[in-house]
PQR file of N, CA, C, O and H, with PARSE charges and radii, in Angstrom:
ATOM      1  N   MET A   1      -1.682 -10.226   0.865 -0.4000 1.5000
ATOM      2  CA  MET A   1      -2.318  -9.058   1.962 -0.0000 2.0000
ATOM      3  C   MET A   1      -1.563  -7.551   1.298  0.5500 1.7000
ATOM      4  O   MET A   1      -0.500  -7.201   0.785 -0.5500 1.4000
ATOM      5  N   VAL A   2      -2.734  -7.040   1.648 -0.4000 1.5000
ATOM      6  CA  VAL A   2      -2.539  -5.714   1.492 -0.0000 2.0000
ATOM      7  C   VAL A   2      -2.759  -4.453   2.202  0.5500 1.7000
ATOM      8  O   VAL A   2      -3.850  -4.048   2.603 -0.5500 1.4000
ATOM      9  H   VAL A   2      -3.598  -7.325   2.065  0.4000 1.0000
ATOM     10  N   PHE A   3      -1.573  -3.841   2.329 -0.4000 1.5000
ATOM     11  CA  PHE A   3      -1.220  -2.709   3.627 -0.0000 2.0000
ATOM     12  C   PHE A   3      -0.565  -2.346   2.943  0.5500 1.7000
ATOM     13  O   PHE A   3      -0.159  -2.936   1.942 -0.5500 1.4000
ATOM     14  H   PHE A   3      -0.687  -4.170   2.004  0.4000 1.0000
ATOM     15  N   ILE A   4      -0.087  -0.486   3.571 -0.4000 1.5000
ATOM     16  CA  ILE A   4       0.215   0.784   3.307 -0.0000 2.0000
ATOM     17  C   ILE A   4       1.378   0.701   3.276  0.5500 1.7000
ATOM     18  O   ILE A   4       1.939  -0.191   3.912 -0.5500 1.4000
ATOM     19  H   ILE A   4      -0.417  -0.007   4.385  0.4000 1.0000
ATOM     20  N   ARG A   5       2.093   1.627   2.511 -0.4000 1.5000
ATOM     21  CA  ARG A   5       3.730   1.340   2.829 -0.0000 2.0000
ATOM     22  C   ARG A   5       3.984   3.333   2.409  0.5500 1.7000
ATOM     23  O   ARG A   5       3.723   4.030   1.429 -0.5500 1.4000
ATOM     24  H   ARG A   5       1.637   2.352   1.995  0.4000 1.0000
ATOM     25  N   SER A   6       4.701   3.626   3.963 -0.4000 1.5000
ATOM     26  CA  SER A   6       5.213   4.736   3.494 -0.0000 2.0000
ATOM     27  C   SER A   6       7.049   5.093   2.697  0.5500 1.7000
ATOM     28  O   SER A   6       8.144   4.691   3.090 -0.5500 1.4000
ATOM     29  H   SER A   6       4.913   3.060   4.759  0.4000 1.0000
ATOM     30  N   LYS A   7       6.711   5.935   1.564 -0.4000 1.5000
ATOM     31  CA  LYS A   7       8.356   6.255   1.847 -0.0000 2.0000
ATOM     32  C   LYS A   7       8.409   7.772   1.842  0.5500 1.7000
ATOM     33  O   LYS A   7       7.492   8.557   1.604 -0.5500 1.4000
ATOM     34  H   LYS A   7       5.821   6.262   1.245  0.4000 1.0000
ATOM     35  N   LYS A   8       9.821   8.051   2.192 -0.4000 1.5000
ATOM     36  CA  LYS A   8      10.440   9.283   2.288 -0.0000 2.0000
ATOM     37  C   LYS A   8      11.406   9.573   1.350  0.5500 1.7000
ATOM     38  O   LYS A   8      12.445   8.923   1.234 -0.5500 1.4000
ATOM     39  H   LYS A   8      10.567   7.414   2.386  0.4000 1.0000
ATOM     40  N   ILE A   9      11.074  10.615   0.613 -0.4000 1.5000
ATOM     41  CA  ILE A   9      11.419  11.091  -1.025 -0.0000 2.0000
ATOM     42  C   ILE A   9      12.123  12.756  -0.455  0.5500 1.7000
ATOM     43  O   ILE A   9      11.474  13.779  -0.240 -0.5500 1.4000
ATOM     44  H   ILE A   9      10.230  11.143   0.707  0.4000 1.0000
ATOM     45  N   LYS A  10      13.139  12.623  -0.367 -0.4000 1.5000
ATOM     46  CA  LYS A  10      13.796  14.507   0.571 -0.0000 2.0000
ATOM     47  C   LYS A  10      13.064  14.367   1.051  0.5500 1.7000
ATOM     48  O   LYS A  10      12.140  13.853   0.423 -0.5500 1.4000
ATOM     49  H   LYS A  10      13.667  11.792  -0.541  0.4000 1.0000
ATOM     50  N   GLY A  11      12.844  14.645   2.368 -0.4000 1.5000
ATOM     51  CA  GLY A  11      12.405  14.719   3.775 -0.0000 2.0000
ATOM     52  C   GLY A  11      10.709  14.608   3.759  0.5500 1.7000
ATOM     53  O   GLY A  11      10.015  14.902   4.732 -0.5500 1.4000
ATOM     54  H   GLY A  11      13.596  15.063   2.879  0.4000 1.0000
ATOM     55  N   ASN A  12      10.061  14.013   2.159 -0.4000 1.5000
ATOM     56  CA  ASN A  12       8.405  14.334   1.985 -0.0000 2.0000
ATOM     57  C   ASN A  12       8.291  12.590   2.558  0.5500 1.7000
ATOM     58  O   ASN A  12       9.103  11.678   2.402 -0.5500 1.4000
ATOM     59  H   ASN A  12      10.625  13.774   1.368  0.4000 1.0000
ATOM     60  N   THR A  13       7.016  12.595   3.224 -0.4000 1.5000
ATOM     61  CA  THR A  13       6.267  11.184   3.135 -0.0000 2.0000
ATOM     62  C   THR A  13       5.349  11.128   1.990  0.5500 1.7000
ATOM     63  O   THR A  13       4.996  12.154   1.408 -0.5500 1.4000
ATOM     64  H   THR A  13       6.357  13.336   3.351  0.4000 1.0000
ATOM     65  N   TYR A  14       4.926   9.871   1.628 -0.4000 1.5000
ATOM     66  CA  TYR A  14       4.283   9.552   0.642 -0.0000 2.0000
ATOM     67  C   TYR A  14       3.352   7.945   0.658  0.5500 1.7000
ATOM     68  O   TYR A  14       4.018   6.911   0.607 -0.5500 1.4000
ATOM     69  H   TYR A  14       5.213   9.037   2.101  0.4000 1.0000
ATOM     70  N   TYR A  15       2.347   7.892   0.707 -0.4000 1.5000
ATOM     71  CA  TYR A  15       1.951   6.826   0.780 -0.0000 2.0000
ATOM     72  C   TYR A  15       0.872   6.379  -0.377  0.5500 1.7000
ATOM     73  O   TYR A  15      -0.043   6.758  -1.108 -0.5500 1.4000
ATOM     74  H   TYR A  15       1.806   8.732   0.748  0.4000 1.0000
ATOM     75  N   TYR A  16       2.003   4.862   0.182 -0.4000 1.5000
ATOM     76  CA  TYR A  16       1.179   3.661  -1.679 -0.0000 2.0000
ATOM     77  C   TYR A  16       0.357   2.718  -0.960  0.5500 1.7000
ATOM     78  O   TYR A  16       0.494   2.563   0.254 -0.5500 1.4000
ATOM     79  H   TYR A  16       2.747   4.554   0.776  0.4000 1.0000
ATOM     80  N   LEU A  17      -0.412   2.140  -1.580 -0.4000 1.5000
ATOM     81  CA  LEU A  17      -1.388   0.836  -1.108 -0.0000 2.0000
ATOM     82  C   LEU A  17      -0.854  -0.227  -2.194  0.5500 1.7000
ATOM     83  O   LEU A  17      -0.805  -0.240  -3.424 -0.5500 1.4000
ATOM     84  H   LEU A  17      -0.523   2.266  -2.566  0.4000 1.0000
ATOM     85  N   VAL A  18      -0.419  -1.243  -1.014 -0.4000 1.5000
ATOM     86  CA  VAL A  18       0.577  -2.360  -1.717 -0.0000 2.0000
ATOM     87  C   VAL A  18       0.432  -3.578  -1.368  0.5500 1.7000
ATOM     88  O   VAL A  18       0.174  -3.670  -0.168 -0.5500 1.4000
ATOM     89  H   VAL A  18      -0.459  -1.232  -0.015  0.4000 1.0000
ATOM     90  N   ARG A  19       0.502  -4.786  -2.035 -0.4000 1.5000
ATOM     91  CA  ARG A  19       0.338  -6.055  -2.052 -0.0000 2.0000
ATOM     92  C   ARG A  19       1.085  -6.892  -2.216  0.5500 1.7000
ATOM     93  O   ARG A  19       1.748  -6.833  -3.252 -0.5500 1.4000
ATOM     94  H   ARG A  19       0.712  -4.711  -3.010  0.4000 1.0000
ATOM     95  N   SER A  20       1.333  -8.158  -1.174 -0.4000 1.5000
ATOM     96  CA  SER A  20       2.832  -8.961  -1.305 -0.0000 2.0000
ATOM     97  C   SER A  20       2.204  -9.766  -1.776  0.5500 1.7000
ATOM     98  O   SER A  20       1.064  -9.996  -1.373 -0.5500 1.4000
ATOM     99  H   SER A  20       0.795  -8.206  -0.333  0.4000 1.0000
ATOM    100  N   VAL A  21       2.870 -10.548  -2.951 -0.4000 1.5000
ATOM    101  CA  VAL A  21       2.630 -11.572  -3.418 -0.0000 2.0000
ATOM    102  C   VAL A  21       4.065 -12.799  -3.834  0.5500 1.7000
ATOM    103  O   VAL A  21       5.162 -12.713  -4.386 -0.5500 1.4000
ATOM    104  H   VAL A  21       3.796 -10.361  -3.279  0.4000 1.0000
ATOM    105  N   ARG A  22       3.424 -13.641  -3.332 -0.4000 1.5000
ATOM    106  CA  ARG A  22       4.783 -14.969  -3.252 -0.0000 2.0000
ATOM    107  C   ARG A  22       5.309 -15.465  -4.259  0.5500 1.7000
ATOM    108  O   ARG A  22       4.618 -16.348  -4.767 -0.5500 1.4000
ATOM    109  H   ARG A  22       2.532 -13.711  -2.884  0.4000 1.0000
ATOM    110  N   GLU A  23       6.433 -15.217  -4.852 -0.4000 1.5000
ATOM    111  CA  GLU A  23       6.791 -15.844  -6.298 -0.0000 2.0000
ATOM    112  C   GLU A  23       8.009 -17.266  -5.715  0.5500 1.7000
ATOM    113  O   GLU A  23       9.229 -17.126  -5.635 -0.5500 1.4000
ATOM    114  H   GLU A  23       6.994 -14.500  -4.440  0.4000 1.0000
ATOM    115  N   GLY A  24       7.372 -18.315  -5.444 -0.4000 1.5000
ATOM    116  CA  GLY A  24       8.690 -19.360  -5.793 -0.0000 2.0000
ATOM    117  C   GLY A  24       8.733 -19.045  -3.892  0.5500 1.7000
ATOM    118  O   GLY A  24       7.895 -18.994  -2.992 -0.5500 1.4000
ATOM    119  H   GLY A  24       6.381 -18.428  -5.509  0.4000 1.0000
ATOM    120  N   ASN A  25      10.458 -18.872  -4.030 -0.4000 1.5000
ATOM    121  CA  ASN A  25      10.661 -18.934  -1.793 -0.0000 2.0000
ATOM    122  C   ASN A  25      11.165 -17.327  -1.907  0.5500 1.7000
ATOM    123  O   ASN A  25      12.031 -16.849  -1.174 -0.5500 1.4000
ATOM    124  H   ASN A  25      11.138 -18.913  -4.761  0.4000 1.0000
ATOM    125  N   ARG A  26      10.365 -16.493  -3.102 -0.4000 1.5000
ATOM    126  CA  ARG A  26      10.570 -14.962  -2.669 -0.0000 2.0000
ATOM    127  C   ARG A  26       9.219 -14.154  -2.410  0.5500 1.7000
ATOM    128  O   ARG A  26       8.137 -14.584  -2.809 -0.5500 1.4000
ATOM    129  H   ARG A  26       9.661 -16.881  -3.697  0.4000 1.0000
ATOM    130  N   VAL A  27       9.345 -13.041  -1.765 -0.4000 1.5000
ATOM    131  CA  VAL A  27       8.020 -12.425  -1.846 -0.0000 2.0000
ATOM    132  C   VAL A  27       8.458 -10.884  -2.335  0.5500 1.7000
ATOM    133  O   VAL A  27       9.512 -10.281  -2.134 -0.5500 1.4000
ATOM    134  H   VAL A  27      10.224 -12.692  -1.440  0.4000 1.0000
ATOM    135  N   LYS A  28       7.474 -10.552  -2.919 -0.4000 1.5000
ATOM    136  CA  LYS A  28       7.531  -8.984  -4.244 -0.0000 2.0000
ATOM    137  C   LYS A  28       6.300  -8.407  -3.591  0.5500 1.7000
ATOM    138  O   LYS A  28       5.244  -8.941  -3.249 -0.5500 1.4000
ATOM    139  H   LYS A  28       6.617 -11.043  -3.081  0.4000 1.0000
ATOM    140  N   GLN A  29       6.717  -7.215  -3.517 -0.4000 1.5000
ATOM    141  CA  GLN A  29       5.357  -6.192  -3.352 -0.0000 2.0000
ATOM    142  C   GLN A  29       5.061  -5.479  -4.458  0.5500 1.7000
ATOM    143  O   GLN A  29       5.909  -4.923  -5.157 -0.5500 1.4000
ATOM    144  H   GLN A  29       7.574  -6.781  -3.794  0.4000 1.0000
ATOM    145  N   ILE A  30       3.960  -5.469  -4.640 -0.4000 1.5000
ATOM    146  CA  ILE A  30       3.699  -4.616  -6.357 -0.0000 2.0000
ATOM    147  C   ILE A  30       2.422  -3.189  -5.227  0.5500 1.7000
ATOM    148  O   ILE A  30       1.581  -3.221  -4.329 -0.5500 1.4000
ATOM    149  H   ILE A  30       3.271  -5.921  -4.072  0.4000 1.0000
ATOM    150  N   THR A  31       2.987  -2.371  -5.956 -0.4000 1.5000
ATOM    151  CA  THR A  31       2.016  -0.839  -5.550 -0.0000 2.0000
ATOM    152  C   THR A  31       1.192  -1.133  -6.844  0.5500 1.7000
ATOM    153  O   THR A  31       1.482  -1.419  -8.006 -0.5500 1.4000
ATOM    154  H   THR A  31       3.671  -2.345  -6.686  0.4000 1.0000
ATOM    155  N   LEU A  32      -0.332  -0.876  -5.913 -0.4000 1.5000
ATOM    156  CA  LEU A  32      -1.605  -0.929  -5.998 -0.0000 2.0000
ATOM    157  C   LEU A  32      -2.229   0.076  -6.614  0.5500 1.7000
ATOM    158  O   LEU A  32      -3.168  -0.085  -7.395 -0.5500 1.4000
ATOM    159  H   LEU A  32      -0.568  -0.643  -4.969  0.4000 1.0000
ATOM    160  N   ASP A  33      -1.715   1.218  -6.278 -0.4000 1.5000
ATOM    161  CA  ASP A  33      -2.285   2.686  -5.578 -0.0000 2.0000
ATOM    162  C   ASP A  33      -1.497   3.542  -4.951  0.5500 1.7000
ATOM    163  O   ASP A  33      -1.029   3.278  -3.843 -0.5500 1.4000
ATOM    164  H   ASP A  33      -0.953   1.348  -5.644  0.4000 1.0000
ATOM    165  N   TYR A  34      -1.218   4.859  -5.695 -0.4000 1.5000
ATOM    166  CA  TYR A  34      -1.098   6.093  -5.048 -0.0000 2.0000
ATOM    167  C   TYR A  34      -1.726   6.924  -4.123  0.5500 1.7000
ATOM    168  O   TYR A  34      -2.440   7.876  -4.437 -0.5500 1.4000
ATOM    169  H   TYR A  34      -1.599   5.073  -6.595  0.4000 1.0000
ATOM    170  N   LEU A  35      -1.450   6.551  -2.911 -0.4000 1.5000
ATOM    171  CA  LEU A  35      -2.326   7.270  -1.927 -0.0000 2.0000
ATOM    172  C   LEU A  35      -2.260   8.684  -1.145  0.5500 1.7000
ATOM    173  O   LEU A  35      -2.868   9.057  -0.142 -0.5500 1.4000
ATOM    174  H   LEU A  35      -0.870   5.777  -2.656  0.4000 1.0000
ATOM    175  N   GLY A  36      -1.235   9.388  -2.021 -0.4000 1.5000
ATOM    176  CA  GLY A  36      -1.315  10.512  -1.717 -0.0000 2.0000
ATOM    177  C   GLY A  36      -0.227  10.958  -0.503  0.5500 1.7000
ATOM    178  O   GLY A  36       0.325  10.012   0.059 -0.5500 1.4000
ATOM    179  H   GLY A  36      -0.741   9.084  -2.836  0.4000 1.0000
ATOM    180  N   THR A  37       0.027  11.935  -0.178 -0.4000 1.5000
ATOM    181  CA  THR A  37       0.839  12.864   1.095 -0.0000 2.0000
ATOM    182  C   THR A  37       0.327  12.539   2.269  0.5500 1.7000
ATOM    183  O   THR A  37       1.104  12.403   3.214 -0.5500 1.4000
ATOM    184  H   THR A  37      -0.421  12.704  -0.634  0.4000 1.0000
ATOM    185  N   GLU A  38      -0.947  12.366   2.440 -0.4000 1.5000
ATOM    186  CA  GLU A  38      -1.539  12.146   4.201 -0.0000 2.0000
ATOM    187  C   GLU A  38      -2.032  10.706   3.596  0.5500 1.7000
ATOM    188  O   GLU A  38      -2.510  10.279   2.545 -0.5500 1.4000
ATOM    189  H   GLU A  38      -1.578  12.477   1.673  0.4000 1.0000
ATOM    190  N   LYS A  39      -1.490  10.026   5.345 -0.4000 1.5000
ATOM    191  CA  LYS A  39      -1.937   8.305   5.228 -0.0000 2.0000
ATOM    192  C   LYS A  39      -3.683   8.595   5.616  0.5500 1.7000
ATOM    193  O   LYS A  39      -4.222   9.449   6.320 -0.5500 1.4000
ATOM    194  H   LYS A  39      -1.102  10.373   6.199  0.4000 1.0000
ATOM    195  N   PRO A  40      -4.290   7.331   4.707 -0.5600 1.5000
ATOM    196  CA  PRO A  40      -5.756   7.651   4.597  0.2800 2.0000
ATOM    197  C   PRO A  40      -6.010   6.877   6.200  0.5500 1.7000
ATOM    198  O   PRO A  40      -5.279   6.096   6.809 -0.5500 1.4000
ATOM    199  N   SER A  41      -7.357   7.459   6.567 -0.4000 1.5000
ATOM    200  CA  SER A  41      -7.440   7.095   7.818 -0.0000 2.0000
ATOM    201  C   SER A  41      -8.085   5.386   7.549  0.5500 1.7000
ATOM    202  O   SER A  41      -8.117   4.683   6.539 -0.5500 1.4000
ATOM    203  H   SER A  41      -7.951   8.094   6.072  0.4000 1.0000
ATOM    204  N   THR A  42      -8.496   5.184   8.808 -0.4000 1.5000
ATOM    205  CA  THR A  42      -8.661   3.739   9.276 -0.0000 2.0000
ATOM    206  C   THR A  42     -10.166   3.243   8.325  0.5500 1.7000
ATOM    207  O   THR A  42     -10.037   2.311   7.530 -0.5500 1.4000
ATOM    208  H   THR A  42      -8.470   5.755   9.629  0.4000 1.0000
ATOM    209  N   ASP A  43     -11.273   3.793   8.448 -0.4000 1.5000
ATOM    210  CA  ASP A  43     -12.176   3.277   7.329 -0.0000 2.0000
ATOM    211  C   ASP A  43     -11.979   3.727   6.138  0.5500 1.7000
ATOM    212  O   ASP A  43     -12.830   3.215   5.410 -0.5500 1.4000
ATOM    213  H   ASP A  43     -11.377   4.549   9.093  0.4000 1.0000
ATOM    214  N   GLU A  44     -11.032   4.693   5.323 -0.4000 1.5000
ATOM    215  CA  GLU A  44     -10.681   4.883   3.757 -0.0000 2.0000
ATOM    216  C   GLU A  44      -9.565   3.422   3.723  0.5500 1.7000
ATOM    217  O   GLU A  44      -9.696   2.642   2.780 -0.5500 1.4000
ATOM    218  H   GLU A  44     -10.341   5.109   5.914  0.4000 1.0000
ATOM    219  N   PHE A  45      -8.699   3.195   4.598 -0.4000 1.5000
ATOM    220  CA  PHE A  45      -8.441   1.952   4.294 -0.0000 2.0000
ATOM    221  C   PHE A  45      -9.016   0.641   4.270  0.5500 1.7000
ATOM    222  O   PHE A  45      -8.506  -0.193   3.522 -0.5500 1.4000
ATOM    223  H   PHE A  45      -8.593   3.829   5.365  0.4000 1.0000
ATOM    224  N   VAL A  46      -9.793   0.399   4.826 -0.4000 1.5000
ATOM    225  CA  VAL A  46     -10.618  -0.646   4.857 -0.0000 2.0000
ATOM    226  C   VAL A  46     -11.358  -0.977   3.461  0.5500 1.7000
ATOM    227  O   VAL A  46     -11.472  -2.047   2.863 -0.5500 1.4000
ATOM    228  H   VAL A  46     -10.207   1.076   5.433  0.4000 1.0000
ATOM    229  N   ARG A  47     -11.916   0.591   3.091 -0.4000 1.5000
ATOM    230  CA  ARG A  47     -12.580   0.837   2.130 -0.0000 2.0000
ATOM    231  C   ARG A  47     -11.618   0.344   0.549  0.5500 1.7000
ATOM    232  O   ARG A  47     -11.869  -0.292  -0.475 -0.5500 1.4000
ATOM    233  H   ARG A  47     -11.823   1.460   3.577  0.4000 1.0000
ATOM    234  N   LEU A  48     -10.749   0.886   0.979 -0.4000 1.5000
ATOM    235  CA  LEU A  48      -9.531   0.195  -0.504 -0.0000 2.0000
ATOM    236  C   LEU A  48      -9.211  -1.292  -0.299  0.5500 1.7000
ATOM    237  O   LEU A  48      -9.139  -2.141  -1.188 -0.5500 1.4000
ATOM    238  H   LEU A  48     -10.545   1.402   1.811  0.4000 1.0000
ATOM    239  N   LYS A  49      -9.037  -1.460   0.976 -0.4000 1.5000
ATOM    240  CA  LYS A  49      -8.276  -2.910   0.949 -0.0000 2.0000
ATOM    241  C   LYS A  49      -9.446  -3.511   0.185  0.5500 1.7000
ATOM    242  O   LYS A  49      -9.066  -3.984  -0.887 -0.5500 1.4000
ATOM    243  H   LYS A  49      -9.096  -0.770   1.698  0.4000 1.0000
ATOM    244  N   LYS A  50     -10.850  -3.648   0.420 -0.4000 1.5000
ATOM    245  CA  LYS A  50     -11.809  -4.517   0.114 -0.0000 2.0000
ATOM    246  C   LYS A  50     -12.151  -4.291  -1.360  0.5500 1.7000
ATOM    247  O   LYS A  50     -12.995  -5.053  -1.832 -0.5500 1.4000
ATOM    248  H   LYS A  50     -11.158  -3.264   1.290  0.4000 1.0000
ATOM    249  N   ARG A  51     -11.589  -3.301  -2.204 -0.4000 1.5000
ATOM    250  CA  ARG A  51     -11.687  -2.780  -3.508 -0.0000 2.0000
ATOM    251  C   ARG A  51     -10.496  -3.638  -3.991  0.5500 1.7000
ATOM    252  O   ARG A  51     -10.879  -4.032  -5.092 -0.5500 1.4000
ATOM    253  H   ARG A  51     -10.903  -2.682  -1.820  0.4000 1.0000
ATOM    254  N   TYR A  52      -9.031  -4.241  -3.733 -0.4000 1.5000
ATOM    255  CA  TYR A  52      -8.212  -4.755  -3.878 -0.0000 2.0000
ATOM    256  C   TYR A  52      -8.205  -6.148  -3.738  0.5500 1.7000
ATOM    257  O   TYR A  52      -7.986  -6.843  -4.730 -0.5500 1.4000
ATOM    258  H   TYR A  52      -8.720  -3.921  -2.838  0.4000 1.0000
ATOM    259  N   ASP A  53      -8.378  -6.564  -2.832 -0.4000 1.5000
ATOM    260  CA  ASP A  53      -7.960  -7.811  -2.010 -0.0000 2.0000
ATOM    261  C   ASP A  53      -9.114  -8.819  -2.403  0.5500 1.7000
ATOM    262  O   ASP A  53     -10.266  -8.770  -1.973 -0.5500 1.4000
ATOM    263  H   ASP A  53      -8.555  -5.999  -2.026  0.4000 1.0000
ATOM    264  N   HIS A  54      -8.667  -9.623  -3.182 -0.4000 1.5000
ATOM    265  CA  HIS A  54      -9.596 -10.715  -3.754 -0.0000 2.0000
ATOM    266  C   HIS A  54      -9.295 -12.052  -2.696  0.5500 1.7000
ATOM    267  O   HIS A  54      -9.884 -13.119  -2.867 -0.5500 1.4000
ATOM    268  H   HIS A  54      -7.731  -9.663  -3.532  0.4000 1.0000
TER
END
């Protein structure tokens, strides 16, 4: 599953494209790409998801 994760660091919000991967009984999140300080539009997210989703 690919989704957008936001992180607040020193009052600034940063966006990352993240994938969830199950390893045994645990779920691990892997950062695929840094998206910047502005949340991408829905169309941009769909394009990014297609590039990284297999």
